[in-house]
C-alpha positions as CSV (number, residue, x, y, z in Angstrom):
1,M,-117.8,-7.8,23.5
2,S,-117.5,-11.5,22.8
3,K,-114.5,-12.6,20.7
4,G,-116.6,-15.5,19.4
5,R,-117.2,-19.1,20.4
6,V,-114.5,-21.6,21.3
7,V,-115.1,-25.0,19.7
8,A,-113.3,-27.8,21.5
9,L,-112.8,-31.3,20.2
10,S,-112.6,-33.9,23.0
11,G,-112.3,-37.5,23.8
12,G,-112.7,-38.7,27.4
13,V,-110.6,-38.2,30.5
14,G,-107.8,-36.0,29.2
15,G,-110.0,-33.9,27.0
16,A,-112.6,-33.5,29.7
17,K,-110.0,-32.0,32.0
18,L,-109.3,-29.2,29.6
19,A,-113.0,-28.9,28.7
20,L,-113.6,-28.3,32.4
21,G,-110.9,-25.6,32.5
22,L,-112.4,-23.9,29.5
23,S,-115.9,-24.0,31.0
24,R,-114.6,-22.2,34.1
25,V,-113.1,-19.3,32.2
26,L,-115.6,-18.9,29.3
27,P,-119.3,-17.9,29.5
28,A,-121.8,-20.6,28.5
29,D,-122.5,-19.2,25.1
30,E,-118.8,-19.0,24.2
31,L,-117.9,-22.7,24.5
32,L,-119.1,-25.7,22.5
33,V,-117.6,-29.1,23.2
34,I,-117.7,-31.7,20.4
35,A,-117.6,-35.2,21.8
36,N,-116.1,-38.2,20.1
37,T,-118.7,-41.0,19.7
38,G,-116.4,-43.5,18.1
39,D,-116.2,-45.2,21.5
40,D,-120.0,-45.7,21.6
41,F,-121.4,-49.2,21.6
42,E,-124.3,-51.3,22.7
43,H,-123.8,-53.4,25.9
44,L,-126.4,-55.4,27.7
45,G,-129.0,-53.9,25.4
46,L,-128.0,-50.4,26.4
47,K,-126.5,-47.5,24.4
48,I,-123.2,-46.6,26.1
49,C,-121.5,-43.3,25.1
50,P,-118.3,-43.2,27.2
51,D,-116.8,-39.9,26.1
52,I,-120.1,-38.0,26.2
53,D,-120.6,-39.4,29.7
54,T,-117.1,-38.6,30.9
55,L,-117.5,-35.0,29.7
56,T,-121.0,-34.8,31.3
57,Y,-119.9,-36.1,34.7
58,V,-116.8,-33.9,34.8
59,L,-118.6,-30.7,33.8
60,A,-121.4,-31.5,36.2
61,G,-118.9,-32.2,39.1
62,L,-120.1,-35.8,39.4
63,D,-117.0,-37.6,38.2
64,N,-115.1,-40.1,40.1
65,T,-111.7,-38.4,40.3
66,E,-109.9,-41.4,42.0
67,Q,-111.1,-43.9,39.5
68,G,-110.7,-41.6,36.5
69,W,-114.1,-42.7,34.9
70,G,-117.7,-43.1,36.0
71,R,-119.6,-41.3,38.8
72,R,-118.4,-40.6,42.3
73,E,-120.1,-42.2,45.2
74,E,-121.0,-45.1,43.0
75,T,-122.4,-48.5,44.1
76,W,-122.1,-51.8,42.2
77,S,-125.1,-54.0,43.1
78,F,-126.1,-54.3,39.4
79,M,-122.7,-55.6,38.3
80,A,-122.6,-58.0,41.2
81,T,-126.0,-59.4,40.3
82,I,-125.1,-59.6,36.5
83,A,-122.0,-61.6,37.4
84,S,-123.9,-63.9,39.7
85,V,-126.3,-65.0,36.9
86,G,-123.5,-65.4,34.3
87,G,-123.9,-62.1,32.5
88,A,-121.2,-60.0,30.8
89,D,-119.4,-58.1,33.6
90,W,-116.3,-57.0,31.8
91,F,-117.6,-53.5,31.1
92,R,-118.5,-52.2,34.5
93,L,-121.6,-50.1,34.9
94,G,-122.2,-48.5,38.3
95,D,-125.8,-48.3,39.6
96,R,-125.9,-44.5,39.3
97,D,-124.3,-44.6,35.9
98,L,-126.7,-47.3,34.7
99,A,-129.7,-44.9,35.1
100,L,-128.3,-42.6,32.4
101,H,-127.7,-45.5,30.0
102,I,-131.3,-46.8,30.5
103,E,-132.8,-43.4,30.0
104,R,-130.7,-42.6,26.9
105,T,-131.6,-46.0,25.4
106,R,-135.3,-45.5,26.1
107,R,-135.3,-42.1,24.5
108,L,-133.3,-43.2,21.4
109,R,-135.8,-46.0,20.8
110,S,-138.6,-43.5,21.1
111,G,-137.1,-41.5,18.2
112,E,-135.1,-38.8,19.8
113,T,-131.6,-38.0,18.6
114,L,-128.4,-38.5,20.6
115,S,-127.9,-34.7,20.4
116,Q,-131.4,-33.9,21.8
117,I,-130.9,-36.4,24.6
118,T,-127.4,-35.2,25.5
119,T,-128.5,-31.5,25.5
120,D,-131.4,-32.3,27.8
121,I,-129.5,-34.5,30.2
122,T,-126.6,-32.0,30.5
123,R,-129.0,-29.2,31.2
124,R,-130.8,-31.3,33.9
125,L,-127.4,-32.0,35.5
126,G,-126.7,-28.2,35.7
127,I,-124.2,-27.9,32.9
128,A,-124.5,-24.5,31.3
129,H,-122.0,-25.1,28.4
130,R,-123.1,-27.2,25.5
131,I,-121.8,-30.7,24.8
132,L,-122.7,-32.2,21.4
133,P,-121.8,-35.5,19.7
134,M,-119.8,-35.3,16.5
135,S,-122.8,-36.9,14.7
136,D,-126.1,-38.4,15.5
137,D,-125.2,-41.3,13.2
138,P,-123.2,-44.2,14.6
139,V,-119.5,-44.2,13.7
140,P,-118.0,-47.1,15.8
141,T,-114.2,-47.4,15.9
142,R,-112.8,-50.8,15.1
143,V,-109.3,-52.1,15.6
144,R,-107.4,-54.6,13.4
145,S,-105.0,-56.6,15.5
146,D,-102.9,-59.7,14.6
147,D,-106.1,-61.8,15.2
148,G,-108.3,-59.7,13.0
149,W,-110.9,-57.0,13.5
150,I,-112.4,-56.3,16.9
151,D,-114.7,-53.7,18.3
152,F,-113.0,-50.8,20.1
153,Q,-114.4,-51.5,23.6
154,D,-113.4,-55.2,23.2
155,Y,-109.9,-54.0,22.6
156,F,-109.9,-51.2,25.1
157,V,-111.7,-52.6,28.1
158,R,-112.2,-56.4,27.8
159,Q,-108.7,-57.0,26.4
160,Q,-107.2,-54.0,28.2
161,C,-105.3,-52.7,25.1
162,R,-103.2,-55.8,25.0
163,P,-103.6,-56.6,21.2
164,V,-101.1,-54.9,18.9
165,V,-102.9,-52.2,16.8
166,R,-102.3,-52.6,13.1
167,E,-105.0,-50.4,11.7
168,L,-108.1,-48.4,12.8
169,V,-111.3,-47.7,10.9
170,F,-114.4,-45.7,11.8
171,D,-117.3,-47.8,10.5
172,G,-120.0,-45.7,8.8
173,A,-118.0,-42.5,8.8
174,D,-118.4,-42.1,5.0
175,K,-122.2,-42.0,5.4
176,A,-122.4,-40.1,8.7
177,R,-123.7,-36.6,8.8
178,P,-122.0,-34.0,11.1
179,Q,-124.2,-32.7,13.9
180,A,-126.1,-29.8,12.5
181,D,-125.5,-27.3,15.3
182,V,-121.8,-28.1,15.2
183,I,-121.6,-27.1,11.6
184,K,-123.7,-24.0,12.3
185,A,-121.3,-23.0,15.1
186,L,-118.2,-23.4,13.0
187,G,-119.9,-21.3,10.3
188,G,-120.4,-18.5,12.8
189,K,-118.1,-16.3,14.8
190,V,-115.4,-18.6,16.1
191,R,-112.6,-17.5,18.4
192,A,-110.6,-20.7,18.2
193,V,-110.9,-24.4,17.6
194,V,-109.1,-26.3,20.4
195,I,-108.1,-29.9,20.0
196,C,-108.0,-31.2,23.6
197,P,-105.1,-33.4,24.8
198,S,-106.8,-36.6,23.7
199,N,-105.6,-39.7,21.9
200,P,-105.4,-38.6,18.2
201,F,-106.2,-42.0,16.8
202,I,-109.3,-42.9,18.8
203,S,-110.6,-39.6,20.2
204,I,-109.9,-36.9,17.6
205,E,-109.6,-38.7,14.3
206,P,-113.1,-40.2,14.5
207,I,-114.4,-36.6,14.8
208,L,-112.4,-35.5,11.8
209,A,-113.5,-38.5,9.8
210,V,-117.2,-37.3,9.7
211,P,-117.7,-35.8,6.2
212,G,-117.7,-32.1,6.3
213,L,-116.3,-31.6,9.8
214,R,-112.6,-31.2,9.0
215,A,-113.5,-28.9,6.1
216,A,-115.7,-26.8,8.4
217,I,-112.8,-26.5,10.9
218,E,-110.3,-25.6,8.2
219,N,-112.7,-23.0,6.7
220,C,-114.0,-21.4,10.0
221,G,-111.4,-18.6,9.8
222,A,-110.2,-19.2,13.4
223,P,-106.9,-20.5,14.7
224,V,-106.8,-24.3,15.4
225,V,-104.7,-25.1,18.4
226,A,-103.9,-28.6,19.8
227,I,-102.5,-29.6,23.1
228,S,-100.1,-32.6,23.1
229,P,-101.2,-35.7,25.0
230,I,-97.6,-36.7,25.3
231,V,-95.5,-35.4,28.2
232,G,-91.9,-36.5,28.5
233,G,-92.2,-39.3,26.0
234,K,-95.2,-40.8,27.8
235,A,-98.9,-40.7,27.5
236,V,-100.6,-38.9,30.4
237,K,-103.5,-41.4,30.1
238,G,-104.5,-44.4,28.0
239,P,-102.8,-46.3,25.1
240,T,-101.6,-43.3,23.1
241,A,-97.9,-44.1,23.5
242,K,-98.5,-47.8,22.8
243,M,-100.5,-47.0,19.6
244,L,-97.8,-44.6,18.3
245,Q,-95.2,-47.4,18.7
246,E,-97.3,-50.1,17.1
247,L,-98.2,-47.8,14.1
248,G,-94.5,-47.1,13.6
249,L,-94.3,-43.6,15.0
250,A,-92.1,-42.1,17.6
251,V,-93.6,-41.5,21.0
252,T,-93.2,-37.7,20.8
253,S,-95.3,-34.6,20.7
254,A,-93.9,-34.1,17.2
255,S,-95.5,-37.3,16.0
256,V,-98.9,-36.2,17.2
257,A,-98.5,-32.8,15.6
258,T,-97.5,-34.4,12.3
259,R,-100.5,-36.6,12.5
260,Y,-102.8,-33.6,12.5
261,G,-100.8,-32.1,9.6
262,N,-101.8,-28.7,8.1
263,L,-105.0,-28.6,10.2
264,L,-103.0,-27.0,13.0
265,D,-102.1,-23.3,13.4
266,G,-100.5,-23.8,16.7
267,Y,-99.4,-26.5,19.1
268,I,-98.9,-26.5,22.9
269,V,-96.4,-28.9,24.4
270,D,-94.9,-29.4,27.9
271,Q,-91.4,-28.5,28.9
272,G,-88.8,-30.4,26.9
273,D,-91.3,-31.8,24.3
274,S,-90.9,-29.2,21.5
275,E,-88.1,-30.9,19.6
276,G,-89.0,-31.6,16.0
277,V,-92.5,-30.1,16.3
278,P,-93.5,-28.3,13.1
279,G,-95.1,-24.9,13.0
280,K,-95.8,-22.5,15.8
281,V,-95.2,-24.0,19.2
282,H,-95.9,-22.7,22.7
283,V,-94.2,-24.4,25.6
284,A,-96.3,-24.5,28.9
285,P,-97.1,-26.8,31.8
286,T,-99.7,-29.2,30.3
287,L,-100.3,-31.6,33.2
288,M,-103.7,-30.9,34.8
289,T,-103.8,-32.2,38.3
290,S,-106.2,-29.7,39.9
291,V,-108.9,-27.3,39.0
292,V,-106.3,-24.5,39.3
293,T,-104.0,-26.1,36.7
294,K,-107.0,-26.9,34.4
295,E,-108.1,-23.3,34.4
296,A,-104.5,-22.1,34.0
297,L,-104.0,-24.3,30.9
298,A,-107.3,-23.1,29.5
299,R,-106.2,-19.5,29.8
300,I,-102.8,-20.3,28.2
301,V,-104.6,-22.0,25.3
302,L,-106.9,-19.0,24.7
303,S,-104.1,-16.5,24.9
304,F,-102.0,-18.5,22.5
305,A,-104.9,-18.9,20.1
306,D,-105.6,-15.2,20.3
307,S,-102.0,-14.4,19.4
308,L,-102.4,-16.5,16.3
309,S,-105.4,-14.5,15.1
């Protein structure tokens, strides 16, 4: 008998690794992945959804594991041509990847929702488990640096995270509606809510900023377990450590746990990272370098969550 659905909150690369592990140990109807859409933006007239696409490519087995983003066996004729005619080439779109953005944009303009499009594309790519955006409404992340406000992808990709982060906002979050099926799932039989090892500021907090989502998680009656994105005082991927420092926080697993506050029932950290972490902590290997270690961490997460029930 099913223990209920696992609802996972995920950003891009780090979160997708655990999402893959969970997808390999849970039946299709027992896992829902909520994707951050704060990274979404329009580029060259196309709707780009980086975290949804990373999750899609990883769960479909199409991801470029060497590069860490995009599709494997990619070609770059489009970008070479854009550059040759003076177009914006700072955000690289591979030829295979480009097809997805074109089709998504076409369907959005025809009136379909991001959820409908994501569900259909993931199904067509052979993904049995469901991936849904946190909202069908845009909630773009913006960054305030010493030179003022900039769009997230400008900070993250074009400026390669060089600006000092002073503040983050999620534009439109106050008016956004949570994705309906996400709320429905959280109102049903939930085994656990898993906060994947993603950047708390730019991957998880945009999800929690959508009105009603945090409350639905708090009230679902299931344990909420997060996995630290910090290992040995360093971020496994991305600017998490840099952001912690710039926002006046220590680069520790404890800082991330404190950021989530009373939302958490349990927290999983790597060896040597438990100092100062509040609440119930489980120490386990959290680096995911292979399918085997992704599955192993997924099983640890589920076992720990079950112990908190």
